C-alpha positions in Angstrom: 0.0 0.0 0.0 1.3 3.4 -0.9 1.4 6.2 1.6 -0.9 8.3 -0.4 -3.5 5.5 -0.2 -3.0 5.1 3.5 -3.5 8.8 4.3 -6.6 8.8 2.0 -8.1 5.9 3.9 -7.2 7.6 7.2 -9.0 10.9 6.0 -11.9 8.9 4.7 -12.5 7.2 8.0 -11.5 9.8 10.5 -12.1 13.0 8.5 -9.5 15.4 7.0 -9.1 17.5 10.2 -8.8 14.6 12.7 -6.8 12.0 10.8 -3.4 13.7 11.3 -4.2 14.5 15.0 -5.2 10.9 15.5 -1.9 9.7 13.9 0.2 11.9 16.1 -1.5 11.4 19.4 -3.1 8.0 19.6 -0.8 5.3 20.9 -1.9 1.7 19.9 -0.7 -1.6 21.4 -1.4 -3.0 17.9 1.5 -0.8 16.7 3.8 -1.9 19.4 2.9 1.0 21.7 3.5 3.5 18.9 1.4 6.2 17.2 0.9 5.9 13.4 3.6 8.5 12.7 6.0 6.7 15.0 5.3 3.3 13.4 5.7 4.7 9.9 9.0 6.5 10.8 10.3 3.3 12.5 9.9 1.3 9.3 6.5 -0.3 9.5 4.8 -0.7 6.1 1.8 1.5 5.5 -0.3 -1.7 4.9 0.6 -3.1 8.4 0.0 0.3 10.1 -3.4 0.4 8.4 -4.2 -3.1 9.6 -3.2 -2.1 13.1 -5.5 1.0 13.0 -8.3 -1.1 11.8 -7.9 -3.6 14.6 -7.5 -0.9 17.2 -10.5 1.1 16.1 -12.8 -1.7 15.0 -13.1 -0.4 11.4 -15.7 -2.3 9.5 -14.5 -4.7 6.9 -16.1 -2.8 4.1 -13.9 0.3 5.0 -10.6 -1.6 5.2 
């Protein structure tokens, strides 16, 4: 998954204004105790980060 697709999915689910805030502030055990930004910077693939977000936030299958 490209980062552009990842960020579009984040914006589609959380809204343009909240997606970046969520990605900076919300620490998830599914991402090894990291935020989205920290996981991406530390080398996690966008696809794995999206899967972690989906699991943590119970995002419905049709939006994954």
